[in-house]
N, C-alpha and C positions, 0 to 999 in steps of 0.2 A: 666267422660270421661278420656280415657287411657292418662297415662303421658310418654313423650320417652324424652329420653335423648340425646340432641344435639350431632350427630357423624359428623358434620362438615369435617375438612379434614381429620380424619381416615374412614370416611365414603368415600372418594375414596379412596380404597384400595390398600392392598401394592403393588397388580401389576402396579399400575400407577407410582410408585418410578423409574420403572425399564423399560421404554420406548427407551432410546438411546443405553444401552445394547442388548436388544432383536433385534434394528433394526441393529445393527451391526453385532451381530451374524448370521443373517440372510442373511444378505450379503456376510459373509465369506462361511457360508456352502453352497449357492447356488451356487457359483464359483465354488467350489470343487465339489459338487454333478453334476452337470454338466462335469466334467474334468472325474470324474469315471464312469458316466454312459457311455461316448463315449469309454471311455479305454475298459469297461466290455463288447460292443460290439464288438469291434475291436481285442478284446484278448479270449473274451471265457471265461472269468473266472468268477464262481459263486461268488467267495468271494467276489470280486469287484462289481459286481451285487448285492450281499446283502448289501454290506456296502453304494452301492449309495442310494438302495432302503430306507435304514436307513437314510440317508441325506435326503431323500425326505422326510420323516416324519418327522426329524427338522424342516425343513425350515418350513410345514405345521403347524407344530404345535406353532413354533414362531409366523405365520401369524394370526390363530388363536386367540393366547393369546394376542396378540396386538389388533385385532378386539374387543374382549371381553371387554379387558381394555379400550379401546377406550367408547365404548358402556356404560359402566359402568359409566365410568366418566361423561358422558353426564347425567345417570340417577341422578349422586350424586349431579350434578350443579342444578336441577330440570328442566332441557329442558323435554318438553314432556310430562303435563301433566297426559296422560294417562297410563305412565309406572314409576311406583316407585322403587320399590325393586328388580321386576322382572328381571331387567337387569343385574342387578351381576350376577346372576347365571349362563350368559353368561361363566363366566370365567372357570367355574366347568364344564361346557359343555362341553368348550372346551379341559379341562384336560382327560373328558371320551373319547370324539370323539380320541383322541391323545392314549388313550389306546387301543382303540379298532382297530385302523389303524396299530398300532403297532405289536399289535399281529396276525393280516392278513399277516403281511410283514413277521413275522419271520416264520407262518406255510408255506406261499408260498416257501418260502429257504430253509425248512423242505423238504417239495414236490420233489424240483427240486435235491436236494440233494441225495435224495434217490434212484431217478434216475440215476443220473450221478455214483454212486458206481458202477453200472454193468459194464457202459464204461468210465473213466473218458478222456476226450479231453485234447490234449495237450497246455498248458497255457506258452505262453511268460513271462519267470518270472521275465525280466529285466524293461519291460515296467508296468508288476503288480506291482511289488518292489517302482520302482518309484511314479506310481499315490500313491499308498498305503501312501506312507510316508508324500506326499502332503495331502492326510485325514486327516491323523492324524496331522498334525501341526493345520489343520481347527480345527479340533475339540480340541483339545488344547486351542486353540482360543478361540472360542464359550464356552467351559467349564467354562474360568476364567470368561468371561465375565456374565455369569450366575448364576455363585456359590453364589453371596451374595444375590440374588434374591430368587433362589430357597428355602431357608429357610423364608422366609416371605410369598412366594405368591406360592396357588397351581398352577396357571397358568404356571407361570414360570418356577415350580417346574417341569410340565408335559414336557416343553422345554428341563429342563435341565439333568430328566432321559433319554429320547432318546438320548442327546449329550453324555452323559455318555455313555450309550450303545454304541453307534456308537463308541467312542474315543477305547472303548477295540475292537470292531469290526474293526477299523485302523490296531489294533497293531496285531490282528489274521491275518490279509491279508499280512501284512509284514512278520508273520513266515512261511506262506503257500507260499508267494513268493519265500523265501529266503530256506525253504525247497525242494521247487522244482526248484530252480536254483543249489542247491549243491548236490542235488541227481537223481534230473528229477523224483522222485516221485509223479506222479499227482492226487493220493487221497487226498495231503494235501489241493489241494482247497476245495473240499466239505465239505471234515472232520471239515476244520476250518468253514466254512459256515453253519456248524450244531451247531458247538458250540458255535458260536455269536447268534444264533437265541437260543438256551437254556438261554445262559447267559441272555438274556434281558427280558426273559416273567417274573422272578419273580417281578423282577422291575414293569412291565408294571400292572401285576395283584394288586400289592399293590397300585400303581397310581388311578386304576378303583374300587378299593375298597374304599380308601379315596375320591373318587368323587362320589359314590355311596350313601356313609354316608353323605355328605352333602345335596345331594339331597334330600335323605328322610328324614330328619330334625331329623338326630339322635343326642342325645347329645356330646358336643365334646369330645373326649378322652382325652384329657387333663384337663379337668372340672370337680370336683367333685358336682355333683348334688347335693347330702346332705350338704356338705358344704357351698353351696350358697342360700339352704333354711336355715340353721342353722344362718348364714349371717342375713338376712332377719328378722329371728326373733328377732335376737338380737338387732334391730334396735327402738330406745326408741318410745315407743307408739305402736307398733306392738304386739299383742297378737297372730296370727297365721298365717301362709302362707300356702295357698293351690292352684291348679292347678297351678304350677310352669311347665315351659316351658324352655329349654334353647338350642339351636343349634345355627350351623354356616350357616350365608346368603352368604359370600364367604370369601375369605383368609383376613384372620385379620380382620372380624368383625362377634363378636359372638352376639347374642340377646337372648334376655329372655322376659318372659310375665309371671304375676304371680296375683294372688289374694290376697291382706292384710285385715286381719281383725284386726281393729283396738281399740284399750283401749277404753272407755270412756272419752271424754274429749281430746285426743291425736290430736294435732296440726295437720291438714292433709298438709299443705305447708311444714312443718320441715318433718314431715315423709317421704314425697315422697321425698323429696331433699337430706336428709342422706341416704336413700334406692337408688339410683339413684346412688350418689357418691360412695358408698361401693361397689355396682354392678361394677363399673369403673375402681375405684382406686384397687382393691383388685380381682376382676375375670376379667378385661380388656373386660366388657360388653360393647359393643358401645351403644346398642340401647336397652332401657327396655321401656317396657309398662306396667305396676302397677295398676292394678284396687283395689280400697277402699271399703269395705264394714262394719259396724258397728261388733265388738266383739261378738260372739254366732250365726251368722249368716247363718255362715255354706256355704252351697254352694248354699243358696236362691240367689235370684236376687238380684244384689248389687246396691248400692247406687254407683251414675257415681261421678268420678271426674276428 
């Protein structure tokens, strides 16, 4: 039978350690989003509308990430016998959905800006500036809250990327408001809206690409699969390794499966224990399913262990 490494506490993936910052960031951004949405409706500013839209996706991103973390935590605790590893994918799906939503917001802003270039409306710069400063402060606060979690969790990273883009967006709105206030040049509003939309799209594409890479079970970019195979072959008692697969289940949880051909007389328990420890300690692979078979068996039906 297969042998798996106990993924214990680390199986509750990296995002679970960042619930509190996510909640605080969501509260902060929700208040700022509502303020900017009302201000955009009253002033007619496309730049403010763009920023409010980005904030909406920020809040939605955080909400989806929190839901995914909670569901994955329940899976990791063993609740729900019909759902095991599947719930861990929810965090990755949330990141992919966030990327798609933010892309739609950027496209909407670009379309609206193109229409406004023919006849930009007058925008009250004073109100626009005041609200944009408030939005910038909210984004700085959320950015600080999510910074450490973005290094560990793709779900938190999804929210972090959106907050980062919106931080630049708020700064852009401030610039546009200052230009309109000082010069009366109304084109600053749609120009800044376009700049913000174009600035966030590359980050969104990168986030979506990483999420898809996990969903299609591609080998993690930071792991050398050949090095993993060589390390397993180096385990005392292992003659050869084949059918090796390494992929990411969710943030901070790399998994692997492999067939190990054993030398005659090799002690099965010692080989499996050494192999699992090597994968965990040297490659941070949390769960390894290793199947053993006699040397020379090749791809024949293995003997179970």
